[in-house]
Every structure is written in structure tokens, then in C-alpha cells.
N, C-alpha and C positions, 0 to 999 in steps of 0.2 A: 593409383592416379599418378600421372606426371603433369608438371606444371612448368612451363618456360616461357619466356618472351618470345613473341614475333614482330617483324618489321612490317606494317601495312605501307608504310612510305619510310625507307630508310633514311634516317638521319632526323625523322620528322614525329611521324605517328606510330606507335607502339602498342601491341596489344598483349593480352598473355592467353596461350593455347592450353586448354586442359584436356589430355589425351589418355584412353583408356588403354593402359597396356596390355592388359589379357585380350582385349578384343582387336588391339593394333588398330584403333580409330580415333580422331579428335572427336570430342563429345561437346565442346563448348569453347568459344572465343569472348573472353572478358575484355572490357576497356581498361587501357592502361595496364601499367605495371606495379601499381600499387597493393598494399596487402588487403585493404578493404574489400575490393569485390571479390577476390580470392577466397577471402575469410568467410565470407557469405554465403559463396556458392559451396564450400566444404560444407558449412553449417547445415544448409540443407540437402546433406547428402551422407547422413552420419554412416551409411554401409561401408565408405571410404576406411581401409585398413592400413594403407600404404600409401604416402606421399612422396613422389620420387621429384628431385628439384636440384637447382645448382645452389650455388653458395650465396645467393642474392639474400640480404637482411628481410627485405619484404615479403618473400615466399615462406621463409623460415616464421615469421612472425604470424602471417596468414595459417600456416600450418597449426601452430600452436594454440592459436584461438579458435580458429573455425573447426578443427578435427583433432581435440586433444587426445582422442583415441587412437589415432593414428600414429604408425611409427614411420619418422622421415629418413631418408635414405638418399644419398647422391647418385644420379645415374651412371653409368660407366662411361658414358661421352664425357662429361665434365671430370671425371675421375682421370682419364686419358689424356683431356685436354690441359687439366692442373699439372698433372706429372710432367706432360711433354714442356711446359712453360718454366717449372722449377729445372728441369735437366738444362733446359736450354740456357737459363740465367746462370747457372753453375758451371756449364761449361764456357759462356763468356766471362767469367770471372775469372777463369784460369784459362783464358786464351792463349795467353804467353808460353805458359809452361807444355800446354797440347800441341801449340804450333812447334816447339822445338823438339818434343819427342817425335812428333810426325816426321819432322825431317831427317830424324836419325833411323828412320826405319829403311830396309833394303829397298832399293828402286827411286828413293826420293833425290837423291843427289847426282843423279845424272846418268847414272849405272844401270844397267837391265839386270835384275834379277833371274833367277831361274823362272821362266813360265809355270803357272800350276797345271798341273796334270787335267785335261780336258775330264768333266764330271761324267761318270757312267749313267745309264738311265734312270736310276732311283736316286742318286745323291747329287747334290748341287757342288758347286767350286769350294765351298766350304767343307765339305764332306757330310753335311747334313741331309737328313732325309728330305726330297723335295716336297713341296705343297701337293702336289698333284698325286703321289705315291702315298702320302698321309691319309689324303680325302677319299682316295679310292679304297684303302684298307677299310676306311670307316664305314664307309657306304655299303661296302661289300657285307661287312659284319653285321651291319642293322639290319639290311634286306633278308639275310639268309637267317637272321634270329626271329623275324616277324614271318617269315615264311613256315619256319618251323612251329610257329605258334597257330599256323593255320589262317592266317590273314592273304586276302587276295590281293593282287597287284595293284589294282586300284586305291585300295584301302591303304597300302603301304605307301603309294605314291601321296595319298593324303597326309597320311602321318608324317612322314619325312620330309614333305614339300619338295618332291622331287617329280620331274617329268615321269610321264607313265612309262614311256620308252625307255628312259634312263633306267628305271626300276626293273623293266624287262631284260635289259641287259645284264644287269646283276644277276637276277633270279636264274637265268637261263645259262649264265657262263659255267663253264666246266670246273672252274675253278678262280682263286684270287690271281694266279699266275697268268692267265689268259686275258685279264684285263690291265694287269700292271704292264705288259707287253705292249698292248693296245695304246694305253694311255703315255708312255714313255720314248714310244718309237713313231711318233708321228713324223711325216715329212713336212718341213715348214720350209718359208722362203728364206729363213736365217740360217738354214743347214750349212751352205755353202762358205758363210760368211763366220761361221762360229770358231775355226781356228785362228782366225786373225784377231775377233773379239777376245779370245782367251788370250793370245800373246799381248796385246793391248790393256790387259785389264789392269786396274791399281797395282795389285800384287806383283806385276811383272813389267810394268811400263816406267820408266823415268817422270818423275812429275812435270819437267820442263825440258823439252829436247832443248839440244845446243842449237845455234843459229845454222851452223854449217853442217849440220847432221840432217842427210834426206828422210823424210817420213815414209815408211813403208804405205803402200796402198792397198785398199781392201781389194780382193778379186773382182774382177769384171768392172773395175772403175780406171778411168784414163785421165781424170781430171787432175791440176796440178793443187795441192792443198796450200791453205793461205800460210805465210810466214808465221811464225810463234810472236806474240807482242814483244815489241823491242827490236826486231830483226829488220833490218834493211833489204828492200826487195832489190837493190842495184847490185 
């Protein structure tokens, strides 16, 4: 079970929501955010084996007294949220040295660095496998494995929580390469602008253009760009 606070009226009225993580549905809304109601609810449900929560002391006390048999864990959202806050504080504490180090990178002192090579279909601008490629590989392997076990397409759709027609596409493909080509070579409205975007990416463009340097327009546009802050329009 997961317990967390929820605002019935933000800044005024709060409650505690209890969610069955296995069934993925809320099962109870308890008044307030204090330990008492949560502990009483847990005590009435001795079948609870795991309680996920944030770092609130009230919920820790409620789980300890109401469900001593249950193991307490911190849910993934709060782990990532706490990590994000810790990293933000650390970077903020070293803002000065980070700022100086960033200013020394190529392209951040007014000069243009060599533009990065446009990525191919499978890799992004950093040379890492694109998310769509990794996702296609994983889903293709999962569908083929379940097909080999004799599962039906609708059964696979339910097991993997995928649309039936997506499962059918993975099942009928002649191979992984066919799916990857279709996924990575789609025509989009951005295609005509990609060379310009790659050229103006943070790795190739200067951090702040000088006042006298004309800014290059993306293809298909004719409007004059605004002057950088501090530049006179005269």
C-alpha cells in the first residue's frame, strides 16, 4: 500500500490517500495528514506487507504502529524528487565555479565551434542510442518471446499493456530492422529545419551573439529577429 497526502483545497484542506499499488487504484481517503487515522486504517488491514511513503514523520509513525509487520519503503517518485533537490542545492552552492567552467567551453565566448554532425537514425546528437530505438528493440524482443511461448496477440497486448495493432505490427514484421527503419525515418514538419537547429545547438552556437553580428534565419522565415538584450535598435 502507498500513503501520501493530497490537497482537497490547496493550502487549506488536506487528506491522506491510500493506494493499492498492485491493483493501481485508490482504496481509501482518510482525514488529515496525521498518524492516527492512517495507523488505525493499517491496523484494520493486517494483510498489508509493504507500505510505501515519503519522508513525512507522521506516515512513518503510522506504519510503525499500525502495521509493524510491514516493511516501509520510499516510493520512486520521492526518491527522484529528493535526489533532484539535493543536486539542485549542490549545483547552487557551486554556482560560481560552474559558471566559470561553462564560460571556458568552446562556443561560449563569442566564437563558433564546429557544428556537431547531424545524428543518424539510430543515435542522437550525443552518440547515444535514441529512446525510440531502444524501445522498439525491447518491445520486439518481448513480443517475439511471448509468441514463441504460444501466446495470442490479444494476450500479449494485455501482458505488455500495448495496443493490439502495435503488437500485431511487432509480430508480423520480417525482422527488427524493418521496425527500426519505420520508427527512425518518419517524415516530420521539423525535417526542413533540422540542419539549422543542429548548427544553432548549444554545442555549436555562441552563448551570446554580439550586437553587430546578424543572426541567421531558419529556412522559410522572413521576420527580423529581436536584438539581443543590451543592443540598441538604432
